[in-house]
N, CA, C and O atoms as a CHARMM CRD file, in Angstrom:
* protein
*
  292
    1    1 MET  N    -15.70000   2.71100 -37.73100 PROA 1      0.00000
    2    1 MET  CA   -16.22100   2.37400 -36.41800 PROA 1      0.00000
    3    1 MET  C    -15.19000   1.56300 -35.63100 PROA 1      0.00000
    4    1 MET  O    -14.96200   1.81600 -34.44800 PROA 1      0.00000
    5    2 ARG  N    -14.57400   0.59600 -36.29400 PROA 2      0.00000
    6    2 ARG  CA   -13.59100  -0.24100 -35.62700 PROA 2      0.00000
    7    2 ARG  C    -12.38700   0.59000 -35.17100 PROA 2      0.00000
    8    2 ARG  O    -11.81200   0.34800 -34.10900 PROA 2      0.00000
    9    3 LYS  N    -12.02100   1.57100 -35.99700 PROA 3      0.00000
   10    3 LYS  CA   -10.88200   2.43000 -35.67000 PROA 3      0.00000
   11    3 LYS  C    -11.16200   3.22500 -34.39300 PROA 3      0.00000
   12    3 LYS  O    -10.26200   3.42300 -33.57700 PROA 3      0.00000
   13    4 ILE  N    -12.39200   3.67400 -34.21900 PROA 4      0.00000
   14    4 ILE  CA   -12.77400   4.44000 -33.03200 PROA 4      0.00000
   15    4 ILE  C    -12.70300   3.54800 -31.79100 PROA 4      0.00000
   16    4 ILE  O    -12.21300   3.97600 -30.74600 PROA 4      0.00000
   17    5 ILE  N    -13.18200   2.33100 -31.90200 PROA 5      0.00000
   18    5 ILE  CA   -13.17500   1.40700 -30.76800 PROA 5      0.00000
   19    5 ILE  C    -11.73900   1.07800 -30.36200 PROA 5      0.00000
   20    5 ILE  O    -11.42200   1.06000 -29.17300 PROA 5      0.00000
   21    6 VAL  N    -10.88200   0.82100 -31.32500 PROA 6      0.00000
   22    6 VAL  CA    -9.48600   0.50900 -31.03000 PROA 6      0.00000
   23    6 VAL  C     -8.80200   1.69900 -30.37300 PROA 6      0.00000
   24    6 VAL  O     -8.04300   1.53500 -29.41800 PROA 6      0.00000
   25    7 THR  N     -9.06800   2.89000 -30.88000 PROA 7      0.00000
   26    7 THR  CA    -8.48300   4.09600 -30.30400 PROA 7      0.00000
   27    7 THR  C     -8.97100   4.31200 -28.87700 PROA 7      0.00000
   28    7 THR  O     -8.18000   4.65300 -27.99800 PROA 7      0.00000
   29    8 ALA  N    -10.24700   4.11800 -28.64300 PROA 8      0.00000
   30    8 ALA  CA   -10.81300   4.28700 -27.30400 PROA 8      0.00000
   31    8 ALA  C    -10.23900   3.25500 -26.34500 PROA 8      0.00000
   32    8 ALA  O     -9.92800   3.57900 -25.19900 PROA 8      0.00000
   33    9 ALA  N    -10.09700   2.01800 -26.80300 PROA 9      0.00000
   34    9 ALA  CA    -9.53500   0.96500 -25.94800 PROA 9      0.00000
   35    9 ALA  C     -8.08100   1.27500 -25.60200 PROA 9      0.00000
   36    9 ALA  O     -7.65700   1.06700 -24.46500 PROA 9      0.00000
   37   10 ALA  N     -7.32600   1.76400 -26.55900 PROA 10     0.00000
   38   10 ALA  CA    -5.92800   2.11400 -26.30900 PROA 10     0.00000
   39   10 ALA  C     -5.83600   3.26800 -25.31100 PROA 10     0.00000
   40   10 ALA  O     -4.97500   3.26500 -24.43100 PROA 10     0.00000
   41   11 ALA  N     -6.71500   4.24300 -25.45000 PROA 11     0.00000
   42   11 ALA  CA    -6.70300   5.38700 -24.53800 PROA 11     0.00000
   43   11 ALA  C     -7.03800   4.95600 -23.11200 PROA 11     0.00000
   44   11 ALA  O     -6.41400   5.42300 -22.16000 PROA 11     0.00000
   45   12 LEU  N     -8.01500   4.07300 -22.96400 PROA 12     0.00000
   46   12 LEU  CA    -8.37600   3.57400 -21.63900 PROA 12     0.00000
   47   12 LEU  C     -7.24300   2.76700 -21.02800 PROA 12     0.00000
   48   12 LEU  O     -6.96800   2.88000 -19.83400 PROA 12     0.00000
   49   13 THR  N     -6.59500   1.96400 -21.83400 PROA 13     0.00000
   50   13 THR  CA    -5.47700   1.16500 -21.34700 PROA 13     0.00000
   51   13 THR  C     -4.33900   2.05400 -20.88400 PROA 13     0.00000
   52   13 THR  O     -3.76800   1.82300 -19.81800 PROA 13     0.00000
   53   14 LEU  N     -4.00500   3.05700 -21.66100 PROA 14     0.00000
   54   14 LEU  CA    -2.91100   3.95200 -21.29600 PROA 14     0.00000
   55   14 LEU  C     -3.23600   4.77600 -20.05900 PROA 14     0.00000
   56   14 LEU  O     -2.36500   4.99800 -19.21900 PROA 14     0.00000
   57   15 SER  N     -4.47600   5.23100 -19.93700 PROA 15     0.00000
   58   15 SER  CA    -4.83400   6.01700 -18.76000 PROA 15     0.00000
   59   15 SER  C     -4.81600   5.14200 -17.51700 PROA 15     0.00000
   60   15 SER  O     -4.44300   5.61300 -16.44200 PROA 15     0.00000
   61   16 GLY  N     -5.20800   3.89200 -17.63600 PROA 16     0.00000
   62   16 GLY  CA    -5.14500   2.97400 -16.50200 PROA 16     0.00000
   63   16 GLY  C     -3.72500   2.66700 -16.11100 PROA 16     0.00000
   64   16 GLY  O     -3.43000   2.53900 -14.92300 PROA 16     0.00000
   65   17 ALA  N     -2.84300   2.54700 -17.06400 PROA 17     0.00000
   66   17 ALA  CA    -1.43700   2.24400 -16.76800 PROA 17     0.00000
   67   17 ALA  C     -0.77700   3.41400 -16.05000 PROA 17     0.00000
   68   17 ALA  O      0.01000   3.20900 -15.12600 PROA 17     0.00000
   69   18 SER  N     -1.08800   4.62900 -16.46300 PROA 18     0.00000
   70   18 SER  CA    -0.46900   5.77600 -15.79700 PROA 18     0.00000
   71   18 SER  C     -1.00200   5.92300 -14.37700 PROA 18     0.00000
   72   18 SER  O     -0.25900   6.30200 -13.47200 PROA 18     0.00000
   73   19 THR  N     -2.27500   5.62700 -14.17500 PROA 19     0.00000
   74   19 THR  CA    -2.84500   5.69400 -12.83700 PROA 19     0.00000
   75   19 THR  C     -2.23700   4.63200 -11.94200 PROA 19     0.00000
   76   19 THR  O     -1.90400   4.90400 -10.78900 PROA 19     0.00000
   77   20 ALA  N     -2.09200   3.42900 -12.46400 PROA 20     0.00000
   78   20 ALA  CA    -1.51700   2.34300 -11.67500 PROA 20     0.00000
   79   20 ALA  C     -0.06900   2.64400 -11.31000 PROA 20     0.00000
   80   20 ALA  O      0.35900   2.37000 -10.18800 PROA 20     0.00000
   81   21 SER  N      0.68000   3.20100 -12.24000 PROA 21     0.00000
   82   21 SER  CA     2.07500   3.50100 -11.93500 PROA 21     0.00000
   83   21 SER  C      2.18000   4.63400 -10.92000 PROA 21     0.00000
   84   21 SER  O      3.12400   4.67000 -10.13100 PROA 21     0.00000
   85   22 ALA  N      1.22700   5.55400 -10.93100 PROA 22     0.00000
   86   22 ALA  CA     1.23800   6.63600  -9.94700 PROA 22     0.00000
   87   22 ALA  C      1.01500   6.08100  -8.55000 PROA 22     0.00000
   88   22 ALA  O      1.66100   6.52300  -7.60000 PROA 22     0.00000
   89   23 TYR  N      0.11100   5.11800  -8.41000 PROA 23     0.00000
   90   23 TYR  CA    -0.13300   4.51700  -7.10800 PROA 23     0.00000
   91   23 TYR  C      1.02700   3.62600  -6.69200 PROA 23     0.00000
   92   23 TYR  O      1.35500   3.55600  -5.50800 PROA 23     0.00000
   93   24 ALA  N      1.65200   2.94600  -7.64300 PROA 24     0.00000
   94   24 ALA  CA     2.78700   2.09000  -7.31800 PROA 24     0.00000
   95   24 ALA  C      3.95500   2.91800  -6.80900 PROA 24     0.00000
   96   24 ALA  O      4.75100   2.43400  -6.00500 PROA 24     0.00000
   97   25 ALA  N      4.06600   4.13700  -7.25800 PROA 25     0.00000
   98   25 ALA  CA     5.15500   4.99600  -6.81500 PROA 25     0.00000
   99   25 ALA  C      4.94800   5.46300  -5.37400 PROA 25     0.00000
  100   25 ALA  O      5.88700   5.93600  -4.73300 PROA 25     0.00000
  101   26 GLU  N      3.74300   5.33300  -4.87500 PROA 26     0.00000
  102   26 GLU  CA     3.42000   5.77300  -3.52300 PROA 26     0.00000
  103   26 GLU  C      3.56600   4.63300  -2.51500 PROA 26     0.00000
  104   26 GLU  O      2.65900   4.39200  -1.71900 PROA 26     0.00000
  105   27 THR  N      4.67500   3.94800  -2.54300 PROA 27     0.00000
  106   27 THR  CA     4.87900   2.87600  -1.57400 PROA 27     0.00000
  107   27 THR  C      5.27000   3.47200  -0.24100 PROA 27     0.00000
  108   27 THR  O      5.85300   4.55500  -0.17500 PROA 27     0.00000
  109   28 LYS  N      4.94800   2.76400   0.81000 PROA 28     0.00000
  110   28 LYS  CA     5.21900   3.24600   2.15000 PROA 28     0.00000
  111   28 LYS  C      5.80000   2.08700   2.95200 PROA 28     0.00000
  112   28 LYS  O      5.33800   0.95200   2.83900 PROA 28     0.00000
  113   29 SER  N      6.79300   2.37400   3.74500 PROA 29     0.00000
  114   29 SER  CA     7.37400   1.32600   4.58000 PROA 29     0.00000
  115   29 SER  C      7.72200   1.89600   5.94700 PROA 29     0.00000
  116   29 SER  O      7.90000   3.10300   6.11500 PROA 29     0.00000
  117   30 VAL  N      7.81100   1.00900   6.90200 PROA 30     0.00000
  118   30 VAL  CA     8.15300   1.37800   8.26700 PROA 30     0.00000
  119   30 VAL  C      9.20600   0.38500   8.75100 PROA 30     0.00000
  120   30 VAL  O      9.07900  -0.82300   8.54700 PROA 30     0.00000
  121   31 GLU  N     10.22600   0.90100   9.38200 PROA 31     0.00000
  122   31 GLU  CA    11.26600   0.03400   9.93500 PROA 31     0.00000
  123   31 GLU  C     10.83100  -0.46000  11.31000 PROA 31     0.00000
  124   31 GLU  O     10.42000   0.32300  12.16600 PROA 31     0.00000
  125   32 VAL  N     10.92700  -1.76300  11.50300 PROA 32     0.00000
  126   32 VAL  CA    10.58900  -2.36200  12.79600 PROA 32     0.00000
  127   32 VAL  C     11.89100  -2.85200  13.42600 PROA 32     0.00000
  128   32 VAL  O     12.52200  -3.78700  12.93400 PROA 32     0.00000
  129   33 ARG  N     12.27200  -2.21200  14.50400 PROA 33     0.00000
  130   33 ARG  CA    13.52700  -2.57600  15.17500 PROA 33     0.00000
  131   33 ARG  C     13.27100  -3.69500  16.17700 PROA 33     0.00000
  132   33 ARG  O     12.24700  -3.71600  16.86000 PROA 33     0.00000
  133   34 TYR  N     14.21200  -4.61800  16.25100 PROA 34     0.00000
  134   34 TYR  CA    14.08000  -5.72100  17.19800 PROA 34     0.00000
  135   34 TYR  C     15.41300  -6.12900  17.81900 PROA 34     0.00000
  136   34 TYR  O     15.47800  -7.13400  18.52600 PROA 34     0.00000
  137   35 ALA  N     16.46700  -5.37200  17.56700 PROA 35     0.00000
  138   35 ALA  CA    17.78800  -5.71200  18.10300 PROA 35     0.00000
  139   35 ALA  C     17.80200  -5.67200  19.63500 PROA 35     0.00000
  140   35 ALA  O     18.59700  -6.37100  20.26400 PROA 35     0.00000
  141   36 ASP  N     16.93700  -4.86800  20.23100 PROA 36     0.00000
  142   36 ASP  CA    16.90100  -4.75000  21.68400 PROA 36     0.00000
  143   36 ASP  C     16.06600  -5.83600  22.35700 PROA 36     0.00000
  144   36 ASP  O     15.96300  -5.86600  23.58300 PROA 36     0.00000
  145   37 LEU  N     15.47200  -6.72700  21.56800 PROA 37     0.00000
  146   37 LEU  CA    14.59000  -7.75500  22.12100 PROA 37     0.00000
  147   37 LEU  C     15.28900  -9.11100  22.17600 PROA 37     0.00000
  148   37 LEU  O     16.13000  -9.42900  21.33400 PROA 37     0.00000
  149   38 ASP  N     14.92800  -9.89300  23.17400 PROA 38     0.00000
  150   38 ASP  CA    15.37400 -11.27800  23.25000 PROA 38     0.00000
  151   38 ASP  C     14.22900 -12.13200  22.71400 PROA 38     0.00000
  152   38 ASP  O     13.26200 -12.40400  23.42500 PROA 38     0.00000
  153   39 LEU  N     14.34600 -12.54800  21.46300 PROA 39     0.00000
  154   39 LEU  CA    13.24900 -13.26100  20.81200 PROA 39     0.00000
  155   39 LEU  C     13.11700 -14.70700  21.26800 PROA 39     0.00000
  156   39 LEU  O     12.19000 -15.40100  20.85100 PROA 39     0.00000
  157   40 THR  N     14.01800 -15.16900  22.10700 PROA 40     0.00000
  158   40 THR  CA    13.88900 -16.52800  22.64300 PROA 40     0.00000
  159   40 THR  C     12.93000 -16.56000  23.82000 PROA 40     0.00000
  160   40 THR  O     12.54600 -17.63400  24.28300 PROA 40     0.00000
  161   41 THR  N     12.53700 -15.37600  24.31100 PROA 41     0.00000
  162   41 THR  CA    11.56900 -15.31800  25.40800 PROA 41     0.00000
  163   41 THR  C     10.19600 -14.97300  24.85200 PROA 41     0.00000
  164   41 THR  O     10.06000 -14.35800  23.79400 PROA 41     0.00000
  165   42 GLU  N      9.19800 -15.38600  25.59300 PROA 42     0.00000
  166   42 GLU  CA     7.82100 -15.10200  25.18000 PROA 42     0.00000
  167   42 GLU  C      7.53100 -13.59700  25.20700 PROA 42     0.00000
  168   42 GLU  O      6.83500 -13.07700  24.33500 PROA 42     0.00000
  169   43 ALA  N      8.06100 -12.91800  26.19600 PROA 43     0.00000
  170   43 ALA  CA     7.85100 -11.46600  26.31000 PROA 43     0.00000
  171   43 ALA  C      8.48200 -10.73700  25.13100 PROA 43     0.00000
  172   43 ALA  O      7.88000  -9.81700  24.57800 PROA 43     0.00000
  173   44 GLY  N      9.67600 -11.13600  24.74600 PROA 44     0.00000
  174   44 GLY  CA    10.34100 -10.50800  23.60500 PROA 44     0.00000
  175   44 GLY  C      9.58100 -10.74300  22.31300 PROA 44     0.00000
  176   44 GLY  O      9.45000  -9.83500  21.49200 PROA 44     0.00000
  177   45 ALA  N      9.07900 -11.95600  22.12800 PROA 45     0.00000
  178   45 ALA  CA     8.31200 -12.27600  20.92300 PROA 45     0.00000
  179   45 ALA  C      7.00800 -11.48800  20.87900 PROA 45     0.00000
  180   45 ALA  O      6.59700 -11.02200  19.81700 PROA 45     0.00000
  181   46 ARG  N      6.35300 -11.33700  22.03800 PROA 46     0.00000
  182   46 ARG  CA     5.10200 -10.55000  22.08100 PROA 46     0.00000
  183   46 ARG  C      5.36800  -9.08500  21.76700 PROA 46     0.00000
  184   46 ARG  O      4.59000  -8.44100  21.06400 PROA 46     0.00000
  185   47 THR  N      6.46200  -8.56600  22.28700 PROA 47     0.00000
  186   47 THR  CA     6.81000  -7.17700  22.02200 PROA 47     0.00000
  187   47 THR  C      7.05500  -6.95700  20.53200 PROA 47     0.00000
  188   47 THR  O      6.59600  -5.96800  19.96200 PROA 47     0.00000
  189   48 LEU  N      7.78100  -7.88400  19.90400 PROA 48     0.00000
  190   48 LEU  CA     8.01300  -7.77300  18.46000 PROA 48     0.00000
  191   48 LEU  C      6.69700  -7.84500  17.69700 PROA 48     0.00000
  192   48 LEU  O      6.49500  -7.09800  16.73900 PROA 48     0.00000
  193   49 GLU  N      5.81200  -8.72400  18.10600 PROA 49     0.00000
  194   49 GLU  CA     4.51100  -8.83400  17.43100 PROA 49     0.00000
  195   49 GLU  C      3.72000  -7.53100  17.56000 PROA 49     0.00000
  196   49 GLU  O      3.07100  -7.11400  16.60000 PROA 49     0.00000
  197   50 ARG  N      3.76100  -6.88800  18.71600 PROA 50     0.00000
  198   50 ARG  CA     3.06400  -5.60400  18.89700 PROA 50     0.00000
  199   50 ARG  C      3.67900  -4.52800  17.99700 PROA 50     0.00000
  200   50 ARG  O      2.96400  -3.71300  17.41400 PROA 50     0.00000
  201   51 ARG  N      5.01100  -4.53400  17.89300 PROA 51     0.00000
  202   51 ARG  CA     5.66900  -3.55300  17.02700 PROA 51     0.00000
  203   51 ARG  C      5.29600  -3.77800  15.56600 PROA 51     0.00000
  204   51 ARG  O      5.06800  -2.82200  14.82600 PROA 51     0.00000
  205   52 ILE  N      5.23600  -5.03300  15.15600 PROA 52     0.00000
  206   52 ILE  CA     4.84800  -5.33900  13.77000 PROA 52     0.00000
  207   52 ILE  C      3.40600  -4.92400  13.52900 PROA 52     0.00000
  208   52 ILE  O      3.09400  -4.34500  12.48800 PROA 52     0.00000
  209   53 ASP  N      2.52300  -5.21400  14.47800 PROA 53     0.00000
  210   53 ASP  CA     1.11700  -4.81800  14.33900 PROA 53     0.00000
  211   53 ASP  C      0.97600  -3.30200  14.22400 PROA 53     0.00000
  212   53 ASP  O      0.17400  -2.80900  13.43000 PROA 53     0.00000
  213   54 ALA  N      1.75500  -2.56100  15.01700 PROA 54     0.00000
  214   54 ALA  CA     1.71100  -1.10000  14.94900 PROA 54     0.00000
  215   54 ALA  C      2.21400  -0.60400  13.59700 PROA 54     0.00000
  216   54 ALA  O      1.66000   0.34400  13.04000 PROA 54     0.00000
  217   55 ALA  N      3.26300  -1.24000  13.06300 PROA 55     0.00000
  218   55 ALA  CA     3.79400  -0.84800  11.75200 PROA 55     0.00000
  219   55 ALA  C      2.78200  -1.14100  10.65600 PROA 55     0.00000
  220   55 ALA  O      2.61000  -0.33900   9.73700 PROA 55     0.00000
  221   56 VAL  N      2.11500  -2.27900  10.74700 PROA 56     0.00000
  222   56 VAL  CA     1.09000  -2.62500   9.75300 PROA 56     0.00000
  223   56 VAL  C     -0.04100  -1.60800   9.80000 PROA 56     0.00000
  224   56 VAL  O     -0.51700  -1.16100   8.75700 PROA 56     0.00000
  225   57 ALA  N     -0.47100  -1.24300  10.99400 PROA 57     0.00000
  226   57 ALA  CA    -1.55600  -0.26500  11.12700 PROA 57     0.00000
  227   57 ALA  C     -1.15200   1.08100  10.54200 PROA 57     0.00000
  228   57 ALA  O     -1.97800   1.77600   9.95000 PROA 57     0.00000
  229   58 GLU  N      0.11200   1.45200  10.70200 PROA 58     0.00000
  230   58 GLU  CA     0.58400   2.72600  10.16200 PROA 58     0.00000
  231   58 GLU  C      0.66200   2.69600   8.63400 PROA 58     0.00000
  232   58 GLU  O      0.24600   3.64400   7.96800 PROA 58     0.00000
  233   59 VAL  N      1.18900   1.61800   8.09100 PROA 59     0.00000
  234   59 VAL  CA     1.37900   1.52800   6.63400 PROA 59     0.00000
  235   59 VAL  C      0.05600   1.29300   5.92200 PROA 59     0.00000
  236   59 VAL  O     -0.18100   1.84500   4.84800 PROA 59     0.00000
  237   60 CYS  N     -0.79500   0.48700   6.50600 PROA 60     0.00000
  238   60 CYS  CA    -2.04400   0.09700   5.83900 PROA 60     0.00000
  239   60 CYS  C     -3.24200   0.87300   6.35800 PROA 60     0.00000
  240   60 CYS  O     -4.37100   0.39100   6.26700 PROA 60     0.00000
  241   61 ALA  N     -3.02400   2.04900   6.89500 PROA 61     0.00000
  242   61 ALA  CA    -4.12600   2.84900   7.42100 PROA 61     0.00000
  243   61 ALA  C     -5.12000   3.15800   6.31900 PROA 61     0.00000
  244   61 ALA  O     -4.73700   3.49600   5.19900 PROA 61     0.00000
  245   62 LYS  N     -6.38100   3.04100   6.63900 PROA 62     0.00000
  246   62 LYS  CA    -7.42300   3.32800   5.65700 PROA 62     0.00000
  247   62 LYS  C     -7.58500   4.83800   5.53200 PROA 62     0.00000
  248   62 LYS  O     -7.61000   5.55400   6.53300 PROA 62     0.00000
  249   63 PRO  N     -7.69300   5.31400   4.29900 PROA 63     0.00000
  250   63 PRO  CA    -7.89100   6.75700   4.11200 PROA 63     0.00000
  251   63 PRO  C     -9.30000   7.17200   4.52000 PROA 63     0.00000
  252   63 PRO  O    -10.18900   6.33500   4.67200 PROA 63     0.00000
  253   64 SER  N     -9.48300   8.43800   4.68800 PROA 64     0.00000
  254   64 SER  CA   -10.79600   8.98200   5.01300 PROA 64     0.00000
  255   64 SER  C    -11.78100   8.66500   3.88900 PROA 64     0.00000
  256   64 SER  O    -11.39500   8.59200   2.72300 PROA 64     0.00000
  257   65 LEU  N    -13.03100   8.48000   4.23800 PROA 65     0.00000
  258   65 LEU  CA   -14.05400   8.22400   3.22500 PROA 65     0.00000
  259   65 LEU  C    -14.20600   9.40200   2.26900 PROA 65     0.00000
  260   65 LEU  O    -14.71900   9.23800   1.16200 PROA 65     0.00000
  261   66 ARG  N    -13.77200  10.57100   2.68000 PROA 66     0.00000
  262   66 ARG  CA   -13.85600  11.76100   1.83500 PROA 66     0.00000
  263   66 ARG  C    -12.70900  11.83800   0.83400 PROA 66     0.00000
  264   66 ARG  O    -12.75000  12.65100  -0.08900 PROA 66     0.00000
  265   67 ASP  N    -11.68300  10.99700   1.00400 PROA 67     0.00000
  266   67 ASP  CA   -10.52800  10.97100   0.12400 PROA 67     0.00000
  267   67 ASP  C    -10.75000   9.90600  -0.95400 PROA 67     0.00000
  268   67 ASP  O    -10.33300   8.75900  -0.79600 PROA 67     0.00000
  269   68 LEU  N    -11.40700  10.29600  -2.04600 PROA 68     0.00000
  270   68 LEU  CA   -11.77700   9.32400  -3.07200 PROA 68     0.00000
  271   68 LEU  C    -10.56500   8.72100  -3.77000 PROA 68     0.00000
  272   68 LEU  O    -10.55500   7.52200  -4.04900 PROA 68     0.00000
  273   69 SER  N     -9.54900   9.52200  -4.05600 PROA 69     0.00000
  274   69 SER  CA    -8.37200   8.96300  -4.72000 PROA 69     0.00000
  275   69 SER  C     -7.64000   8.00400  -3.78800 PROA 69     0.00000
  276   69 SER  O     -7.10200   6.99500  -4.24300 PROA 69     0.00000
  277   70 GLY  N     -7.61200   8.30100  -2.49600 PROA 70     0.00000
  278   70 GLY  CA    -6.99500   7.39500  -1.54400 PROA 70     0.00000
  279   70 GLY  C     -7.76600   6.09900  -1.40900 PROA 70     0.00000
  280   70 GLY  O     -7.16900   5.02900  -1.29500 PROA 70     0.00000
  281   71 MET  N     -9.08200   6.18300  -1.42100 PROA 71     0.00000
  282   71 MET  CA    -9.91300   4.97400  -1.34300 PROA 71     0.00000
  283   71 MET  C     -9.72100   4.11200  -2.59300 PROA 71     0.00000
  284   71 MET  O     -9.69200   2.88500  -2.50400 PROA 71     0.00000
  285   72 ASN  N     -9.59300   4.74700  -3.74500 PROA 72     0.00000
  286   72 ASN  CA    -9.38100   3.99100  -4.97800 PROA 72     0.00000
  287   72 ASN  C     -8.01900   3.30500  -4.97900 PROA 72     0.00000
  288   72 ASN  O     -7.86900   2.21100  -5.52300 PROA 72     0.00000
  289   73 ALA  N     -7.04300   3.94100  -4.37600 PROA 73     0.00000
  290   73 ALA  CA    -5.69400   3.34800  -4.32600 PROA 73     0.00000
  291   73 ALA  C     -5.72000   2.08600  -3.51000 PROA 73     0.00000
  292   73 ALA  O     -4.68900   1.43500  -3.34500 PROA 73     0.00000
């Protein structure tokens, strides 16, 4: 009985590790350019903040409720 429990626990651990590594491989990034902005001005700082907010929305977009694997990720 103990052997079965240990085997089952090992199998669950390994399946979780492979799933986690699959999601970790799906990293996403967006480049936010700011060389054209004068960050010493309020307008330039606001523009950079809007660009960062847009990049965050793109990278962290919520998947469709019908996409179960995406929701789990």
